[in-house]
C-alpha positions as CSV (number, residue, x, y, z in Angstrom):
1,T,-12.2,9.4,16.2
2,N,-11.2,9.9,12.6
3,L,-10.7,6.4,11.1
4,T,-9.8,7.8,7.6
5,P,-6.3,6.8,6.6
6,P,-4.0,9.8,6.1
7,T,-3.1,8.5,2.6
8,Q,-4.0,5.8,0.2
9,E,-0.8,5.9,-1.7
10,S,1.0,2.6,-1.3
11,A,4.5,4.1,-1.5
12,E,3.8,6.5,1.3
13,L,2.2,3.8,3.5
14,L,5.2,1.5,2.9
15,R,7.5,4.2,4.3
16,W,5.1,5.3,7.1
17,L,3.9,2.0,8.7
18,P,7.2,0.8,10.4
19,T,7.1,3.7,12.9
20,A,3.6,5.2,12.5
21,F,2.2,3.9,15.7
22,S,5.3,4.1,18.0
23,T,4.2,7.3,19.6
24,L,0.8,5.7,20.5
25,H,2.4,2.7,22.2
26,P,5.9,3.8,23.1
27,S,6.4,0.8,25.4
28,T,5.4,-1.8,22.7
29,P,8.2,-3.2,20.6
30,H,8.0,-2.1,17.0
31,P,10.3,-2.4,14.0
32,G,11.3,1.3,14.2
33,P,14.8,2.0,12.9
34,D,15.5,-1.7,12.6
35,L,13.2,-1.9,9.6
36,D,14.2,1.0,7.4
37,L,13.1,0.0,3.9
38,Y,14.0,3.5,2.6
39,P,17.6,4.0,3.8
40,P,19.2,7.3,2.8
41,S,22.2,5.4,1.3
42,H,19.9,3.8,-1.3
43,R,17.2,6.4,-1.9
44,A,18.6,7.4,-5.3
45,Q,18.5,3.9,-6.6
46,I,15.0,3.3,-5.1
47,A,13.7,6.5,-6.7
48,A,15.2,5.7,-10.1
49,L,14.0,2.1,-10.2
50,T,10.5,2.3,-8.7
51,P,8.7,3.9,-11.6
52,L,10.3,1.6,-14.1
53,L,9.5,-1.5,-12.2
54,Q,5.9,-0.3,-11.6
55,R,5.4,0.4,-15.2
56,D,7.0,-2.6,-16.8
57,L,6.7,-5.4,-14.2
58,N,4.1,-4.7,-11.4
59,A,1.6,-3.1,-13.8
60,G,3.1,-4.8,-16.9
61,V,1.8,-8.3,-16.1
62,Y,-1.7,-6.7,-16.0
63,A,-1.2,-4.9,-19.3
64,A,-0.4,-8.3,-20.8
65,G,-3.2,-10.2,-19.1
66,F,-5.9,-7.7,-19.9
67,A,-4.7,-6.8,-23.4
68,T,-7.5,-6.8,-26.0
69,T,-5.3,-6.9,-29.1
70,Q,-2.4,-9.0,-30.2
71,A,-0.2,-6.0,-30.6
72,A,-0.9,-4.7,-27.1
73,Y,-0.2,-8.1,-25.6
74,D,3.0,-8.6,-27.6
75,A,4.4,-5.2,-26.5
76,A,3.4,-5.8,-22.9
77,V,5.0,-9.2,-22.6
78,V,8.3,-8.0,-24.1
79,R,8.3,-5.2,-21.4
80,V,7.6,-7.7,-18.6
81,F,10.5,-9.9,-19.6
82,G,12.8,-7.1,-20.3
83,A,12.2,-5.9,-16.8
84,L,12.8,-9.4,-15.4
85,N,16.0,-9.7,-17.4
86,A,17.2,-6.3,-16.1
87,L,16.4,-7.3,-12.5
88,E,18.2,-10.6,-12.9
89,A,21.4,-8.7,-13.9
90,L,20.9,-6.0,-11.2
91,V,20.6,-8.5,-8.4
92,A,23.6,-10.5,-9.7
93,A,25.7,-7.3,-9.9
94,G,24.8,-6.4,-6.3
95,G,25.7,-9.9,-5.1
96,G,22.3,-10.5,-3.4
97,P,20.5,-11.6,-1.5
98,Y,18.3,-8.5,-2.0
99,V,17.6,-6.3,-5.1
100,L,20.2,-3.7,-4.0
101,G,22.7,-6.1,-2.5
102,P,22.9,-6.8,1.3
103,V,20.3,-4.2,2.3
104,L,16.6,-5.1,2.3
105,T,14.6,-2.1,0.9
106,E,11.1,-1.3,-0.3
107,L,12.1,-2.5,-3.7
108,D,12.2,-6.0,-2.4
109,V,8.7,-5.7,-1.1
110,R,7.5,-4.2,-4.4
111,V,9.1,-6.9,-6.5
112,F,8.2,-9.8,-4.2
113,V,4.5,-9.3,-4.5
114,T,4.7,-9.7,-8.3
115,V,7.5,-12.3,-8.6
116,V,6.0,-14.6,-6.0
117,R,2.9,-14.8,-8.2
118,F,4.7,-15.1,-11.5
119,D,5.2,-18.8,-12.0
120,V,1.9,-19.8,-10.3
121,V,-0.4,-17.3,-12.0
122,Y,1.0,-14.9,-14.5
123,V,2.7,-17.4,-16.7
124,Q,-0.5,-19.1,-17.6
125,H,-3.3,-16.8,-16.6
126,F,-1.8,-13.6,-18.0
127,K,0.0,-15.4,-20.8
128,C,3.4,-14.2,-19.6
129,N,4.9,-17.5,-20.9
130,L,8.2,-16.6,-22.4
131,G,9.8,-18.1,-19.4
132,M,9.5,-19.0,-15.7
133,V,11.4,-17.5,-12.8
134,R,12.4,-20.9,-11.5
135,R,13.8,-21.9,-14.9
136,E,15.1,-18.9,-16.8
137,Y,16.1,-16.7,-13.9
138,P,18.4,-18.5,-11.4
139,V,19.4,-15.3,-9.7
140,L,15.9,-14.0,-9.3
141,G,14.8,-17.5,-8.2
142,A,17.4,-17.4,-5.5
143,W,16.4,-13.9,-4.5
144,L,12.7,-15.0,-4.2
145,R,13.6,-18.0,-2.1
146,A,15.8,-15.8,0.2
147,L,12.8,-13.6,0.9
148,Y,10.2,-16.4,1.1
149,W,12.2,-18.7,3.4
150,G,14.4,-16.2,5.1
151,V,12.6,-12.9,5.7
152,E,9.9,-13.0,8.4
153,G,6.5,-12.1,7.1
154,C,7.0,-13.2,3.5
155,R,6.1,-16.8,3.8
156,E,3.5,-16.2,6.5
157,T,1.6,-13.8,4.3
158,T,1.7,-15.8,1.1
159,E,-1.4,-18.0,0.6
160,W,-0.9,-20.0,-2.6
161,R,-4.4,-21.2,-3.0
162,H,-5.8,-17.7,-2.5
163,I,-3.3,-16.3,-5.1
164,K,-4.3,-18.8,-7.7
165,E,-8.1,-18.7,-7.1
166,N,-8.3,-15.0,-6.8
167,Y,-7.2,-14.7,-10.4
168,T,-8.6,-17.8,-12.1
169,K,-12.0,-17.6,-10.5
170,S,-12.7,-13.9,-10.8
171,H,-11.4,-13.0,-14.3
172,Y,-14.1,-14.7,-16.3
173,D,-13.3,-12.8,-19.5
174,I,-9.9,-14.4,-19.3
175,N,-10.8,-17.8,-17.8
176,P,-14.6,-18.2,-18.4
177,R,-14.9,-21.6,-16.8
178,G,-13.1,-20.6,-13.7
179,I,-10.8,-23.7,-13.7
180,T,-7.7,-23.3,-11.6
181,P,-4.6,-25.1,-12.9
182,M,-2.9,-27.4,-10.4
183,G,0.7,-26.5,-11.2
184,P,3.4,-25.6,-11.1
185,Y,4.6,-28.0,-8.4
186,P,5.9,-27.1,-6.0
187,D,4.5,-23.6,-5.6
188,I,8.0,-22.4,-4.7
189,E,11.2,-24.4,-4.5
190,E,13.1,-25.0,-1.3
191,G,16.7,-24.0,-0.4
192,V,18.3,-20.7,0.2
193,E,21.5,-19.7,-1.7
194,T,24.1,-17.9,0.5
195,D,26.6,-17.2,-2.2
196,F,25.1,-15.5,-5.2
197,S,28.5,-15.4,-7.0
198,K,28.0,-19.1,-7.7
199,L,24.9,-18.3,-9.9
200,S,25.0,-17.7,-13.6
201,V,23.0,-14.8,-14.8
202,G,19.9,-16.0,-16.7
203,G,17.2,-14.4,-18.7
204,V,15.0,-14.8,-21.8
205,K,17.2,-14.5,-24.9
206,M,14.4,-13.4,-27.3
207,P,15.9,-10.5,-29.4
208,A,13.0,-8.2,-28.7
209,V,13.3,-8.8,-25.0
210,L,17.1,-8.2,-25.0
211,E,16.6,-5.0,-26.9
212,Y,14.1,-3.8,-24.4
213,Q,16.3,-4.8,-21.5
214,K,19.0,-2.6,-22.9
215,T,16.6,0.3,-23.3
216,L,15.4,-0.1,-19.8
217,E,18.9,-0.3,-18.3
218,Q,19.8,2.9,-20.1
219,E,16.7,4.5,-18.8
220,Y,17.6,3.5,-15.3
221,Q,21.1,4.9,-15.5
222,K,19.8,8.2,-16.8
223,A,17.2,8.3,-14.0
224,L,19.9,7.4,-11.4
225,E,22.2,10.2,-12.6
226,Q,19.3,12.7,-12.2
227,E,18.6,11.5,-8.7
228,Y,22.3,11.9,-7.8
229,Q,22.2,15.4,-9.2
230,K,19.2,16.3,-7.1
231,G,21.1,15.1,-4.0
232,G,24.2,16.9,-4.6
């Protein structure tokens, strides 16, 4: 039996796993079409947003945390918070509770794994301390709670102690004594917002961050137009 995975690309695995084993066990319940994280109606938005979020948020926190010069760190942190600002506005515009409105997509999965770690690790460990999701980003905070408390699998696969210690006790160049901060408390706030229209759009108001947010939003619109042209 060949146990080698057909791909190591996370994007392909994300789209493949929901139905990958249905032919092997056709009588076993599986997510199938009920878990389509890459719906045709939202593929243009997903394609346009994914590389930007990967560059500035998912990988951006690491660029800040492992920066070896002040200039590299400063630039990376601005990009991280520009991306968070843009996400805050995007989720608000769509009315929640997910990144693209009422439809759960792979974008939510991609963003969740970074944002759920943000306040508890990235703020202090990677020095992404211009703001916290729970404080500066009311819409993203509500989005995070909606996934954590409301979407099966999110809370069950989030282990706060492991998240904290995996970073603070392994990156000795960043944290040489391996001391893990206690906070923030709680790890995540309780309560699920059902009406996102009640929320005010937040964000970090630092001029450099606002400027990058604008640049990023323009980049997204251009990429989205290109995706629509491909499709039609």
